[in-house]
C-alpha positions in Angstrom: -13.8 -4.6 0.8 -13.6 -3.9 4.4 -11.1 -0.5 4.8 -10.0 0.1 8.3 -9.0 3.7 9.4 -9.2 3.4 13.1 -5.4 3.6 13.1 -5.0 6.8 10.5 -5.3 10.1 12.2 -6.5 11.1 8.8 -3.8 13.3 7.8 -2.2 12.9 4.8 -4.2 14.0 1.0 -1.6 12.0 -0.9 -2.5 8.9 1.5 -6.2 9.3 0.7 -5.4 9.6 -3.3 -4.0 5.7 -2.8 -6.7 5.1 -0.5 -9.3 5.8 -3.4 -7.5 4.4 -6.1 -7.0 1.2 -4.5 -10.9 1.0 -3.4 -11.4 0.8 -7.6 -9.3 -2.9 -7.4 -11.6 -5.7 -7.0 -8.8 -7.8 -6.3 -7.9 -6.5 -2.8 -9.9 -7.9 -0.3 -9.2 -5.4 2.7 -7.4 -2.0 3.6 -5.9 -1.1 6.6 -4.5 2.2 7.2 -2.2 3.4 9.7 -0.1 6.6 11.0 3.6 5.5 11.2 5.5 6.5 14.0 7.8 8.4 12.4 5.8 11.2 11.7 6.4 14.3 13.1 6.0 18.4 12.7 8.6 21.2 13.8 7.8 24.9 12.7 7.9 25.3 9.1 8.3 21.5 8.6 6.1 18.4 9.0 6.5 14.7 8.0 3.6 12.7 7.8 4.3 9.1 7.7 1.3 6.6 6.8 1.2 3.3 6.3 -0.9 1.0 3.9 -1.6 -2.8 4.4 -3.5 -5.1 1.9 -4.9 -8.2 1.5 -5.9 -9.8 -1.5 -8.5 -12.2 -2.9 -7.6 -16.0 -3.1 -8.7 -18.3 -5.9 -8.3 -22.2 -5.5 -6.6 -23.7 -8.2 -5.6 -27.3 -8.9 -2.2 -28.0 -9.3 -1.3 -31.7 -10.6 0.4 -34.2 -8.3 4.2 -35.5 -9.3 2.5 -38.8 -10.0 0.0 -37.2 -12.3 -1.2 -40.6 -13.8 -1.3 -42.6 -10.7 -3.2 -39.9 -8.5 -6.0 -37.7 -11.1 -7.2 -35.3 -8.6 -3.9 -33.5 -7.6 -4.2 -31.2 -4.8 -6.2 -28.0 -4.5 -3.6 -24.7 -4.4 -5.0 -20.9 -2.9 -3.0 -18.2 -5.2 -3.6 -14.9 -4.5 -5.6 -12.8 -7.2 -2.9 -9.8 -7.3 0.2 -9.0 -5.4 2.2 -6.3 -4.7 3.8 -5.9 -8.3 0.5 -5.9 -10.0 -0.7 -3.1 -7.4 2.5 -1.1 -8.4 2.0 -1.8 -12.3 -1.9 -0.8 -11.5 -0.8 2.6 -9.7 1.7 3.5 -12.2 -1.1 3.8 -14.5 -3.4 6.5 -12.3 -3.0 10.0 -12.5 -1.6 11.7 -10.1 0.2 9.0 -8.6 2.5 6.9 -10.9 5.4 4.9 -10.3 6.8 4.3 -6.5 9.8 6.2 -5.3 10.5 2.8 -4.0 9.9 -0.4 -4.6 10.8 -4.1 -3.4 9.2 -7.6 -3.3 7.8 -7.0 0.3 6.9 -3.1 -0.3 5.8 0.1 -2.5 6.9 3.9 -1.1 5.6 7.0 -2.6 7.2 10.2 -1.5 5.2 13.3 -2.2 6.5 17.3 -0.6 4.2 20.1 -1.0 3.9 23.7 0.7 1.6 24.9 2.4 0.4 28.4 2.8 -2.4 28.7 5.3 -5.1 32.0 4.5 -3.9 35.1 5.6 -0.3 34.4 6.1 2.8 34.3 3.9 5.4 31.9 5.2 4.1 28.2 4.7 5.3 24.9 5.9 6.9 22.1 4.0 4.9 18.8 4.0 6.9 15.7 3.2 4.3 12.9 3.6 5.6 9.1 3.0 3.0 6.3 2.2 4.5 2.6 2.0 2.1 -0.2 0.9 2.8 -3.6 2.6 1.1 -6.4 1.7 -0.6 -8.0 5.2 0.0 -10.6 7.0 3.4 -11.3 6.0 5.2 -10.7 9.1 8.0 -8.3 10.1 10.4 -6.7 7.5 13.8 -8.1 7.3 16.6 -5.5 6.6 18.9 -6.0 3.8 22.3 -4.8 5.4 
């Protein structure tokens, strides 16, 4: 498995948890983690947004032709061994992750909130972490409305 972390700052504990869980799936060929441009920090508040792009292994399958009796060979078709739907099902059963907060055919989205209090301070910051998982190479997402 090839994991590209060059565009990720390393912020986000939940992103790291997801990354560790995704590394366990042999069907995933590559994972790319990126900081999303919507990340920001203000006094008492931090919003961390990360995006994960997955590509899956493929296997060749013989698909019979329309004229199966005339054309014995058929054609070879590459099919993915895993999809975002199967990633969603697999991650839903992992302790500490669970089902996504939002899912559609092209994306899984997780949202986690925690209060972080640094040592020797009484007032901490609220950190909101949003992680979106996409399939790599599917082009730009289209808005639904």
